[in-house]
N, C-alpha and C positions, 0 to 999 in steps of 0.2 A: 503495499497500500503505500503511497506516493504522497506524503503529506496531508492524506485522508480521503484520497479520491481514488473511487473505486471503477475501473472500465466495465461500462454497460450496457447491453447491446440486445436491441429489438428486430424483429425478424419479420420478413411477410415473404414467404416461397408461393411459388406458384402450387397451384393443386389438382389435382384430377379427384373428383366426387368419387368416391369409394377406392381407391384404386393405392392404396396403402405404399407401396411400391417404390409405385413413381414419387408419392408424396415425401418419402424417407430420401432416395433421393435426389428431391430438391433443397432438402435440408442438408444433408452433410457438405457439401462443398461452403456452403453457408457457415456452417458451423467451422469448419478445418479453419476459413477466412478470420471468424474470429476468434476464435484460438491461435490463429499468428501473431494476430493483434494486439493479443495481451487482455481480449474481454473474461471479464473474471465471471459473468452469469449473460445468460441470453435466452429472451425471452421467444416463443413460439406460438401459433394463436391457437383460438379454446377451440380441441378437437381436432387438431391441425394433423395428426399421422391418417385419420383415414377422409377428412375434409367435413368442413361443417354443415354441410346440407344434402346430408345421407337420406333423409326423412326416414320411411317406415324400417329400409334397410339398413338402419343401427341395429333391429332385431333379429338380422341375420346372423346365426353361428359361424357359418363364414368368413364376415364382414370381421367380426369380435377374436377369430383363430388368424386372418390374415394382421391385422391390426398387432396383436401378440407379435408374431413374426416381424413383423417391420419394426417394431420397439426391439425385438434382439438385435437386430442389423445396426441401428443405432447404437447399440450396447456392444457391437461388437469392434463397431469401426471406428467409435470414440473411447477405448482403452485405454489412449496415452492423453487425453485430450485434458488440459487442467481446466477449461472452462465448463461450468457449473449450467446443465441446460434443463432448458423445464420446456416439457413436449406435452400437446393434447391430447387424449384419449380416448375412445369409450373401453369399460372395463364390467364383467358382469362379473356380480360377486354376490351371492345366495342367492339367487330366484330373481338378484335386483341387476338394473341396469345404471351404475354410474360414469357421470362425466368427471373425466379427473383430468389432473396434471403428474406426469413421472418427472420427480425431478431425478437427474442422471449426471453422474459424475464419476470421470476415470472408469468407464464402463461398468458402472455400477449402480443400482438404485435406493439413492440415498434419502427416496422417501414416496407416497404417494400421498394426493389430495382430491378428495374429490367435494365436488360441487354440493353447496351449501343452498342456494339460493334461487329460485327460478321463478320467473317473472309469471305472475298470471296468464299471459295471452304472449305466445312468441312467434314469429315470424314462420320459425320451422318446425311448432308445434311440439318443440323441444321437452315442454315439462310434462306431455302424455306417454314420454316413454322414456323419461330416466327419473331418479332416483335420486333424491339429498339424502347421505350417509347417516344424518339424523333421522329420518323416516327410517333407513334399513335400523337404523337404533344396532351400530357397529362400529367399532375402532380394533380393527386386529391385525393380525400378522398375516399377510397372503405369500402364495407363491407367483410367481411371475417373469418368468424368462428363467425360468431354472433359477431365481433368485428369493431368499425369503426378503419381500417387501412391506413396510406396516403401512397402512391404511388409516388417514387420517382426515377430519375436516376441517379441522386448523392447526397447524404446526410452525412455529419459527426454527429457524436453522441457521445453525452458530457455526460461520467461518474460521473465529477465533478475528477477524480484522474487522468484519461485520457480519449484522442478523438480515437476514430476509424472512420473506412470506410471500403465499402463495393465496392470489384470490382467483375466482373462476367467474366467469360472464361481468360484466357492467352492473353493479348494485348502485350506482350512487345516489338514485332516488327513495333507498331505503332511507326509513329512519337513523338505522344506525352503520354504516356502508362495513361493509369485512375490514375493508382496509382501516380501516377507520379503528376497527377493535385490534388490528393487529399491529398497526401502530403504537399505543396505547399501553400491548403487553410485552412491546421492546423489539419490535421488527423497524428498521431502519431502512429496510428498502423494500417494496410492496412488488410482487410481480403480477402484474393485472393481464390476463388474457383471456381475450373474449371475441365474439360473434357480432360487432353492431351490423348492422345494415345499414343503408345512405342513404336519405332521404334530405332536401334540399332544407339548410339550415339546422340540423343537425350534428356538425363538425364541430361548429363552434361552441356549440352550448355542451360538449363533450369534453371539448376541448377546456371549456372554462370550467366543468364540475368539477374536473383530474387538476387544472388548479389549481381550486379553492379546498379539495381534501386535501393535497399533498400538503396545502400551507398552515390549514386547522390542523394538521398530524404531523406536521413538522418532520417530512418522510420526501421518501425519494420514490418514485414509482416508472417502471417500466410496462409501457401498456402496448397487446401486440393484437391486432383485429385480422380478421379472418380478409383477404382479399380476391387475388384474380385469381378464376379456374372454379370458383363454387356456383353449384347453382342460380340462375338467374330467372329460374321459373315466375317466382314475384318479386323478388328483391334483391337489387345486387351490393355486394360488398366490397368498398373502396380499398382495404387497407392499410385503415388508419393503423401507424404507427409512431408514437412518440417517447420520450423521457422526458422526467418533471424533477421537479426539484424545487422544495418550499415553495411552491407557489409561481415557480417561473420553467419556462418549456428549456429545457437545455436542448433541444434537436429531435425533429422530427421528418417522416419520409414523406416521399411524395405520394399521394393521391393517384387511384385510377391506372397505376402503372401497370401496364400485362409485361413485368420483369421481375424479376426477386429482389428484394431490397435488403440491406444488411444498413443499419442505424446504430450508428453509436457516440457516446460520450461517457463521461466521467462525471457521479454524485459524490459529491463533498460529503461522506461521512462523519466525519471530523466535526464541519460547521452544524450536522443535523444535530449532532451532542450537545453544542454547543448553546443552541438555539431553545434543545429543549429543555438544557439545569438552570439556562436564563429565565425560562415561561414559568410562570406561578400557574399559568390556566392550565396548561399540560400536565403539572404535577397533579394537579387537584382531579383531573380527570383521569389522570392514571389510579390515584388510591383509591377512585368510586367506581372502580372495575371489579367487577362480582365475578369475573369469572377467572380462570388461570388455565393459559395456555401450556402445552409443553415443548421444551425444548431439543432439535437434535442438530445434535454435532457432526462436519462437514469440513475434513481435513484439508484446505485449497492455500494450494503456495502462492503466494500473491511476490508478481514480479513488478518491479521498477515501472512507471509510468514514463516512455521516453517525452513524449510532448504531449500537451494537453488537446483535444479536439473543441472542446465545447470554448464556447465565446466568455473573454474577462471582458468584463465594459471597463476602459481607457477611466471615464470620466462617471463614476456611479451615482452621482446626486444627482446627475443630469438626465431629465425624462426623455423616455425614447416613447416612438412609434404613435400610434392615433391618437394618443390621449394626452398628447405635448403642447399644443396649445390649451386644452381645458387646465391643465396640472401648471403652468406656468399663471395661467389668471387666476386659480385657486389660489397659488403662493401668495400672490401679491395681494389678495383676498384678505386670507390670514391674518397677512401683516397689516395691512390698513385697518381690518375692524378691530383689531386687539390694540393698535394706538389710539383709537378712536374711543373704545372702551376709557383710556385711561384718561385721556383727554375730559371727557362728560365727569371721571372719578373725581378729577383735578378742579376738576373748573378753569383750566387751563382758559387764558385767553388770547394764548399764543403758541405754536412750538417754534422752537429755534435751531437751528443746525448750522455745524459749520462746513461750508463748500467748499473744494479744492479745483476741482475740477477732476478730479479722479473717482474711480468705481465704484467704490463703497459709497459712499456720500450722495453720488449721484441716482442709485439705488433710493437709499431710505427718502430722500426728496421727492421720487416717485414716487414712492409709500406715501410722505406724508402729502400730499400732493390727493391723492387718493382719498384719506382718511378724509380731510378735508369736505371733498365733493360725498362722500357718503352723509357725514355733517351737515351739508348743506352750510358750509362757512367760506367766509372768502378768504382766499388764496393770498391776501395781505396780510393775514395773522398769520402769516408764516414765513417766519424772519432768516433770512438766507446770509451767511455771514461768512465774507472770503476774506482772509486773512494770508495775507502777502510775506513771506519769511525769505531765510536768504536763498532757500532750496527753490522760490519759486519760480516756473520758467514762462515763457506768454503765452505756452499753448494750453497750459493747465489752466492759467488764470484766465487768459480769454473763454476759455469755453464754461469753465464757472461761471462769470456773466452773463454770457449768452443764455445759460439752461435757465437762470435764476429769469431774467427776465420775460424768457421765454414759457415760462408758469406762471408768469403773474405774480409773483410773492415781495415781499418787503427787501429788499437789496440793503447790505450793510457792508461797508469796506474797512477793514482796518487792519494796516499794516504794523507788523508786530518787531520789524527789525530795531528801531530805536528801544523800544520796552527792553527786547532781549539781552541788547546791549548794556541798557542801564543793570539788570540785574546781573548779565557777568562782570560789569564792575566791583557791583554790590558785593557780589562772594569771592571777588579776585579771581575768574575764568580768563584766561586768554583768550581770544574769540578768535585764534588761529589755530586752536586746537580742537578739531574736529570730531571730539569724542562724543562718547555717552554724553557727557553733561551738557556738552553743545548741542545736541539733537534734543534731547529729552528736554529742557527747557523751553524748546519750542513751543514741544505739543503741549506742554501745561501750562503757560502763558494762554495757549488758544484756548482751552479745557477752562482753565478763567476767564477769559472775555464772554465764551459763550455762555456759563453759569452767572457771569454778572448781569449779560442783559436779559437774563432769561429772570432773573429777580427783578428787574426794571421792568420788564413787559407782563409781568405777572403769568408767566407759563413756564417752559422746561426746556431741557436740552435734548434733544433726539440724538443718540448715538450712533454711529453711523461702522463701526468695528464690525467684523465678519465672523463666522467660525473658525476660518481657517485661522488668522488671526489669532485666535484667542486659541486654538490647541497648539499654537506655533509658539503665544507670548509675545508676537510682534506686536505691540504695543504698550507704552509708555503709561507706566502706573502712578494712578492718579491724572495720567494726562487723558489719549485719547482713548483710555482702558474704560473710562467713567464718564455716565450720563444719565439722565433720568427716566431715560426706560431706551433700549435696545433693540431697532426693530430688524436690524441684520446677524440676532446672536446667531441663529442655527440657519443662518445661510452661508454657504461655503462658498471661494471665489473662484470657481469656474463654475458654479450655479448664480452668483452676482454677473459674471458674464453673461452668460445666458440670457437670463431673467432682462436685464439691458438688452443685449439686441434684439429680443422678444417685444420688447415693450416697442423699442423703435418700430419693429415693425407690424405692431397691431394696434397699440392705446395713442400713439404722439401724433402731431401733425410734420407734415415732410422737412418743415426747418427744425424741426424740433429733434426728430428722428436721426438728421447730419449730426445733429450734437453729439447726439448718444452714441453712434456710430465711431463717433471720430475719439471721443473716452474711452471706448471699448479698445482702440487698439493702440492708444497712447501706452508707454510700458508703466508696470506698478510702480509706485515709489514714494514714499512719504514725504520726498523734495525737502531733505531736513541740511541738506548739503550742498553748496554751491553747483548750478547749471556748471556745464564743460565749457570750453572756448566758442563755441558755437550758440550757447544759449541751449542748450537741450538737456535734458535728464540725465543729471552723469549718477546718481545713485538710483542703481535697480534693484528693487528688492528680490526677486529672485535670483540677482548675481550674486545674492548674499545668504539664503538661506534655503534656495532652492524653487525648481518651479512647483506652480502650486496645484497642478494637474496630478504630479508625485506623491504632493503633502496630502489632497485632497484622497487620494485614493488610498494612501499608509491610512489616512486617519479612520476612511471607511472602513476599512477591513478589517482594524485593530480595535474598534467600537461596536461594529453594526455582528462581527463576525469571528471575533475571537483570533484572528491569525498569529503565531509567534513570528519575529522576524525571520524564520529561516521560509516560513511558510508563503509568508508576504514576497520576500525576495521571488520564490518559484512563479509565484501568481504574476508578477511585476514583470519578471524576464518573459512570460509568456504575452501580456498583454501590449506590453509596449515595445516587442523586439521590433530590430530595424529604429526603433527611435532614440533608447537611451540604450547606453552598453550596461554590461555590469557592473564596472567600478562608479560607472555613474552611479547606479542604482542603490548600492551597495553605501555611497555617501552620503544620500539624502535620507536613505532609511534610519542610518548614525543620527542625523543631527533630525529626524523624527523623533523619534523619541527621546534623545537628552534633552530637545526642548520641551516637547510634550509631559516628562516630568518635572523639569527642575522650573515650567513656567506655571504652576498648578495653582501658588497663593495671587498671581493674577483675578483666573476664574474664580477663588472661592469670595470673592467680593464685587463680583461681576453682577451690572444691573438688570432690572426685570426685561425679557424679552419672552416676544412669543417663538415657541420652538414649529418651523414650517418643513423642516428637512426630517430624516430617518435618525436623526443622530442632535444630540443636544449636548452641551459642557455646562448644563446651567448647573449649580451647588445646590437647589433645591429639589429640582423631579429631573435634573439629568445625573449627569457624570460626577459621581461623588469619592472621591481620593483625597487622602493627607497631602498638603501642600510638604509633607517631607518625607514622603515615599518613595524608597530609592530604589533608581530606575538601573541596578548594577543588573540584575539576570540577564535583561533587554539588550542593553549595549556590549555583554558578555557576547549574546547567542550572533548581536551584531558585526560582533570581529570574528566570528567563525566563516561569517560567509562566505 
């Protein structure tokens, strides 16, 4: 097992109705390919050895015998196969006929699972031909293909590296789906073999139901449905096959194909364990279980995964797909509504904000404007203050003024250079020393101005700092770290950039959009040291602390997924292949962990702010960590990368 990733597969082979030998011969090359690629477990469709649509032929003893012969062939041909195989077949047992899944490993039958739930009406009439194992009232040892095998209605299999269980038939409409029960009993991966026929619109509902179930159960699902070759007398089987992990589709095949398909991805069982431990809801549901399902041990050797095939997002905070516009609108609305409540609660007459011409203050100003629109308040009660300092460039200064004017707010310009010079003189600091004192005094001077103006105008200061800056401690303590309300507190830098671009395209006029896009394209900088000889930004944040896209990637996977530095490095290598080399990734991972731990004291007294992303560093309802926590364990692992 490589960092908790288990390579799994779902297959949709071609079939011929009731031709068991043909069907197994179609399965064998798929199995061999999967084994060669290091797949740990592969799922084939329900009743795949015979085909699902045999109708009353299922009652024929000849079909039963040929199915067993085909299973024997499968066992013989896979005796050296490390991949665990889940294959569906009918099984006569004590004058009953069961719909079963055979679990095979290294030419042995590790177990037989019989279907428990039958819909009241199946297109194939399955419910009139098969009996559930509970109805047969049996759970016993049987002889199949010359081997003793245990027959169960439910069972969990433990390989030592991961646990899995098998459900037969799609039963998501059940009040308690079988997969949910199995997950609560300890199964990390649910192999779901089924035979859903296709009707218009059904596929999306099927996908969504498995996404929802995997998220509720904090589990991985391998789904394999019947495909081309089944009888089309009344229905069509499109060959649905997909792999899901905790609500996310990792991979899916191409439906309506007339060729066999193998779909592979990797399920992160370490992530599932982390999520389950962190979920009190899951723990409560486990404790409320009234049944107990037994375990069967399968000794499987795990090989290292040479390369991940699953997609790893380089920007996990950024919304994707068709819902992107809705999510962006929703985030802005959450921020604005939260601020509106604080304005009403405090009876504030104004909101005061420092506008630098940079990203964070731009987004915060857009939020304030939206909040004032919600409250039907005049934008003139928004007081934007631009405070040129030693490092302010013409580009940011001009953009700050243009943005404030375009939104119709009250503009105040208060240069801080002379005040800082006086302060340097008072404390005996050499102005030519562009050190931390030189930089932080400017941030604190700006904060003092904003606080005092808010007192003058019976308002409060809206903070602009974002989640990424809080994580890295890239803020001056009691300077830009402080405000009365921080609307960007849980918005990481990559999302700030994305939201600003989205706002330019969707909610402002063309003139304002042009300003926003130029702000997005401006290098990120606190502008606390003088510009270069061309008057351009010299102090670039990402040159000093590292690329924000890397730090946001690290932050998400540390907080949301519990990744260690080693695992984080492993997934970052895959995600950023071709963009950042190993040494660069290692350098900034080390920087991230060192800064994250040492800068906790700044977060321990951060202002209120709404949570809008999946991560929050609020010491009240989000991240709770002592300011003196040691980073030794994490840095030690970083140094070994």
